[in-house]
C-alpha positions in Angstrom: 104.7 105.7 100.9 105.7 108.8 99.0 105.0 112.2 100.6 107.2 114.6 98.8 104.5 117.3 98.7 101.5 118.4 96.6 102.4 118.6 92.9 101.6 121.6 90.7 99.3 120.1 88.0 99.4 116.5 87.0 102.4 114.2 87.5 102.8 110.7 86.0 105.3 108.5 87.9 106.8 105.1 87.3 109.0 103.2 89.8 110.9 100.0 90.2 111.6 98.9 93.8 113.7 96.4 95.6 112.4 95.2 99.0 114.9 93.8 101.6 114.6 90.3 102.9 112.1 91.3 105.7 109.8 92.7 103.0 110.0 89.6 100.7 113.0 90.4 98.4 112.1 90.3 94.7 111.0 93.3 92.7 108.0 95.7 92.6 106.8 97.9 89.8 104.4 100.8 90.4 102.6 103.5 88.3 101.1 106.6 89.9 99.2 109.7 88.9 99.4 112.7 91.2 97.1 115.7 90.9 97.4 119.1 92.7 94.2 121.1 93.1 93.1 124.4 94.7 96.3 126.4 93.9 98.2 123.2 94.8 97.1 123.1 98.5 95.3 119.8 98.0 96.7 116.7 96.3 95.3 113.4 95.2 97.3 110.3 94.2 96.3 107.0 92.7 98.7 104.1 92.5 98.8 100.5 91.1 101.7 98.2 91.9 102.8 94.7 91.3 105.1 92.9 93.7 106.8 89.6 92.8 108.7 88.3 95.9 111.5 85.8 95.6 110.6 82.2 95.8 107.2 80.7 94.7 105.2 82.7 92.3 102.7 84.6 94.5 102.6 88.0 92.8 100.7 90.6 94.8 98.9 93.4 93.0 97.9 96.4 95.1 95.9 99.6 94.5 95.9 102.7 96.6 95.4 106.4 96.9 96.3 109.3 99.1 94.9 112.7 100.0 97.4 115.4 100.8 96.9 118.9 102.3 99.8 121.4 102.2 100.2 123.2 105.6 103.2 125.3 104.6 104.9 126.3 101.4 104.2 128.0 98.2 105.8 129.1 94.9 108.2 131.5 96.6 108.8 129.4 99.8 111.2 126.5 99.2 110.1 124.6 102.4 106.8 122.6 102.5 105.0 120.6 105.1 102.2 118.3 103.9 99.7 116.2 105.9 98.9 112.9 104.2 96.3 110.1 104.7 96.0 107.1 102.4 94.5 103.7 101.9 95.9 100.7 100.0 94.4 97.3 99.3 96.1 94.0 98.2 95.1 90.4 98.0 97.7 87.6 98.5 97.5 83.9 97.6 95.1 81.9 99.8 92.6 84.8 99.7 94.5 86.9 102.3 93.3 90.5 102.1 95.6 93.4 103.3 94.4 96.9 104.0 97.0 99.6 104.6 96.3 103.1 106.1 99.4 105.4 106.3 98.9 108.7 108.1 101.8 111.1 108.3 103.6 114.4 107.7 105.9 115.1 104.7 108.7 117.7 104.9 110.4 118.8 101.7 112.8 121.5 100.6 113.1 122.6 97.0 116.6 123.7 96.0 116.2 125.7 92.7 118.9 125.8 90.1 118.8 127.4 86.6 117.6 124.2 84.8 117.1 121.7 87.6 115.2 121.8 90.9 116.5 119.3 93.6 113.9 118.3 96.2 114.9 116.2 99.2 112.1 115.1 101.5 111.4 113.0 104.6 108.0 111.7 105.8 107.4 110.1 109.2 104.1 108.3 109.7 101.9 106.0 111.7 101.3 102.9 109.6 98.0 101.0 110.3 97.4 97.6 108.7 94.5 95.2 108.8 95.0 91.7 107.5 92.4 88.9 107.0 93.5 85.6 108.6 91.9 82.1 109.0 90.6 83.3 112.5 89.3 86.7 111.3 91.1 90.0 111.1 94.5 91.1 112.6 95.3 94.8 113.1 98.7 96.4 113.7 100.0 99.9 114.0 103.7 100.7 113.6 106.0 103.7 113.0 107.3 104.2 109.5 109.4 106.7 107.7 110.2 107.3 104.1 112.7 109.7 102.5 113.8 110.5 99.0 115.0 113.0 96.5 113.6 114.3 93.3 115.4 115.9 90.4 113.0 118.1 88.3 113.9 119.6 85.0 112.2 122.7 83.5 110.8 120.4 80.7 108.6 118.6 83.2 110.8 115.4 83.1 112.2 114.2 86.5 113.8 111.4 88.3 113.4 110.2 91.9 114.9 107.8 94.4 113.4 106.9 97.7 113.7 104.5 100.7 110.8 103.4 103.0 111.2 101.6 106.2 108.6 100.2 108.7 109.7 99.7 112.3 108.2 96.4 113.6 109.3 93.9 116.2 112.0 91.7 114.6 113.3 92.4 111.1 112.2 95.8 109.8 110.8 95.7 106.2 112.4 98.3 103.9 112.2 99.1 100.2 114.5 101.1 97.9 112.9 102.6 94.7 114.1 104.4 91.6 111.9 106.0 89.0 111.1 108.7 86.5 108.2 111.1 86.2 106.7 113.7 84.0 104.8 116.8 85.2 102.1 118.6 83.2 101.1 122.1 84.2 97.3 122.5 83.9 96.1 126.1 83.8 93.5 127.0 86.4 94.5 124.1 88.8 
C-alpha cells in the first residue's frame, strides 16, 4: 500500500517487489497510474500487479485502486497528511477470491534541493481482507504500516523504495519494493 500523498498531475509508476517468507517469497511486478485532481487535493490511483510466489506456479494477478484526500499540505508547505481508502481484488488457484480494503493516513515530508526533491513518508492503516473459502467467506482486520522514500528530479523522472508490513498473529507478511516513476504536469488539474 503506497500512500506518499496526492501527485501533482499524472504519475506513471513501475515497481519490482520482494515478499518475505510469510508473504510467499518470490517476486511481484506492479504498474500504477496516479492522478491528482482539484489543485491536487484529490488523488486517484489504479494498479495492476502480478505475484509469482516461490514453489509451484500459482501466479496471482491483482487489480486495485485508491482514493486519496489531502488534509494538509500544499506547494509551499513541505509536510502533507493524506487520507486514503482503497480496494484490491485477486484470484488464486482453486478459485479462491481475495478482496483487500486498506484505510489509512499517509504522512510525507518533501525536502527540496536544487535539482532533486527527497520525499520520505509513512502510512499506518487498518487492513481489511475478505477471502472466499470452501465454507463461504472469511473476513479479517489487521494493523498495517508502509513507509518509503521517493527521489524526484525536475525532469519528472523519479525513483522510489518502500516497505510494507502487516501485523497478524504468527509471522508478519512484509514486502520490500524498488521502482521508478515519471510525473507529467497537466495544466488545469
